[in-house]
C-alpha positions as CSV (number, residue, x, y, z in Angstrom):
1,L,101.3,104.6,118.4
2,V,100.5,106.5,115.7
3,T,97.0,106.5,116.1
4,Q,97.8,107.6,120.1
5,L,99.4,110.2,119.2
6,A,97.4,111.7,116.1
7,R,94.6,111.6,119.1
8,A,96.9,113.7,121.1
9,R,97.0,116.5,119.3
10,G,93.4,116.5,117.2
11,V,94.3,114.3,114.6
12,K,91.4,112.2,113.3
13,T,92.4,109.1,112.2
14,V,91.1,105.7,110.1
15,S,92.7,102.5,110.6
16,V,92.0,100.2,107.7
17,I,92.2,96.0,108.6
18,R,91.5,92.8,106.9
19,P,88.2,91.5,107.1
20,R,88.8,88.5,110.7
21,P,85.9,86.8,112.9
22,D,86.8,88.8,115.9
23,W,85.8,92.2,114.1
24,E,84.1,93.8,116.3
25,A,86.7,93.6,119.6
26,I,89.2,94.5,117.4
27,V,87.2,98.0,116.4
28,Q,86.5,98.5,119.9
29,R,90.8,98.1,121.2
30,L,91.7,100.8,117.9
31,K,88.8,103.2,118.7
32,G,89.6,102.9,122.5
33,L,93.5,103.7,121.5
34,G,92.0,106.9,119.1
35,A,91.0,105.2,115.7
36,D,87.8,107.8,114.5
37,L,87.3,105.0,112.1
38,V,87.8,101.8,111.7
39,T,87.2,99.7,108.0
40,T,88.6,97.3,105.6
41,N,89.6,98.1,102.2
42,S,86.1,96.9,100.4
43,A,83.9,99.3,102.4
44,L,87.0,102.4,102.9
45,K,85.7,104.6,100.5
46,E,82.0,104.6,101.8
47,D,82.5,104.2,105.4
48,L,85.1,107.3,105.0
49,K,82.2,109.4,103.2
50,A,79.8,108.8,105.9
51,A,82.0,109.0,108.7
52,K,82.4,112.9,107.7
53,L,86.0,113.3,109.3
54,G,86.9,116.6,107.5
55,P,89.1,117.0,104.9
56,T,90.8,114.5,102.5
57,P,93.4,112.3,104.6
58,L,96.6,113.3,102.8
59,L,99.1,110.8,104.2
60,G,99.2,107.4,104.9
61,L,100.7,104.5,106.4
62,N,100.8,101.3,104.9
63,C,102.6,98.0,106.5
64,V,101.0,95.4,104.6
65,G,102.0,96.4,100.6
66,G,100.1,94.9,97.8
67,T,96.9,96.8,97.0
68,S,96.3,100.2,100.2
69,A,93.8,102.9,100.0
70,L,95.5,105.1,97.5
71,A,91.9,106.2,96.0
72,V,91.1,108.2,99.4
73,L,94.4,110.6,100.0
74,G,93.8,113.8,98.9
75,E,95.5,115.7,96.4
76,G,99.3,115.6,96.6
77,G,99.2,113.1,99.6
78,T,102.1,110.9,100.4
79,L,102.0,106.8,101.7
80,V,104.7,105.5,103.6
81,T,105.4,102.0,103.0
82,Y,106.5,100.5,105.6
83,G,106.3,96.3,106.0
84,G,105.1,94.2,103.3
85,M,102.5,91.3,105.6
86,S,100.7,91.0,102.4
87,M,104.4,89.4,100.3
88,Q,102.4,91.6,97.2
89,P,104.3,94.8,95.2
90,V,102.4,98.0,96.4
91,T,100.6,98.8,93.2
92,I,100.5,102.4,92.1
93,P,98.1,103.5,89.6
94,T,99.4,106.0,86.8
95,S,96.2,107.7,87.6
96,L,97.3,109.0,90.7
97,L,100.4,110.5,90.4
98,I,99.2,112.2,87.4
99,F,96.1,113.6,87.8
100,K,96.6,113.3,92.3
101,D,100.4,113.8,92.4
102,L,100.7,111.5,95.3
103,Q,103.9,111.1,96.3
104,F,105.4,106.9,97.5
105,K,108.0,107.0,99.8
106,G,109.8,103.5,101.8
107,F,111.0,103.7,105.3
108,W,112.5,100.7,107.1
109,L,113.5,101.6,110.5
110,S,115.8,98.6,111.2
111,G,117.6,99.0,107.9
112,R,118.6,102.4,109.7
113,L,119.9,101.6,113.2
């Protein structure tokens, strides 16, 4: 939904997904929904540079938890974690808090109904 809303407003999106056997089919589906770039966590930095999508991302949405794509968020960016599918804690390097002034937020929709 976020990807579709972003596309409607002209906002570029990057979908970071885990490698899987049906990679090409998933990439095409996500791009059909509006994703400008579909990549993996390990290829993110390189793919983001090559895609030339514009300014550095300022918002990340994390439904997996664990290690995430924090390094690509721009100065003052925000990471919102709304899931924990990896069953691992979100890891936040101190240097990103200090030198990039990143913010980290949690969101739980069903807990607020």
